[in-house]
N, C-alpha and C positions, 0 to 999 in steps of 0.2 A: 392519480392519473387524470389528465384533463379530458374534456369532451372533444370529440372529433369535430373538425371544421366542416361546414357545408361546402360543396363544390363552388358555390358562388363567392365564397370568402377567400378562395385561393388566388394567389397572384397569377397574372397572365402576361404573355408577351406576344408580339407579332413576328411570325417567321419571315425573314427577308426573301426567301425563295418562293414560297407559295402564297404569301400574304395572308395567311390564316392565323387566327389567335390560337395559342396553345397554353395549357394550364400547368402549373407546378405539379411535379410528381415526387413521390417519396424518394426515388432513386437519385433525384437532383437536389436533395436536401443540403448537401455540403457544397455544391457548386452551382447553385441557381444563377449567380451573377455571371458565370462564364457560359451558360447555356445560350446558344443563339438560334439553333434550328429545332424544329418540332420533331424531326425524325431523322433516322440514319439516311433515308432516301434523300431528304432535303439537304443534309450535310454533304452528300456526294454530289449533288447538283448545284452546289454553291457557286461554281464558276458561271453558270447561266445567270444567276442573280446579279453577279458583279458586272457582267457584260450588258445587262439591261440598264444598269445605273449610268453607264457612259453615254 
């Protein structure tokens, strides 16, 4: 069994809604490439982020 990674070694992304960085989570292990939003709240508010881009 391997050693656990430190939090600073985990990949991060920037949420397009709140513009904050978020870190990889175990529950996203199989779908990290598809994850776009840091939370369910930001996913629901995604239309606001799209309107700001225009």
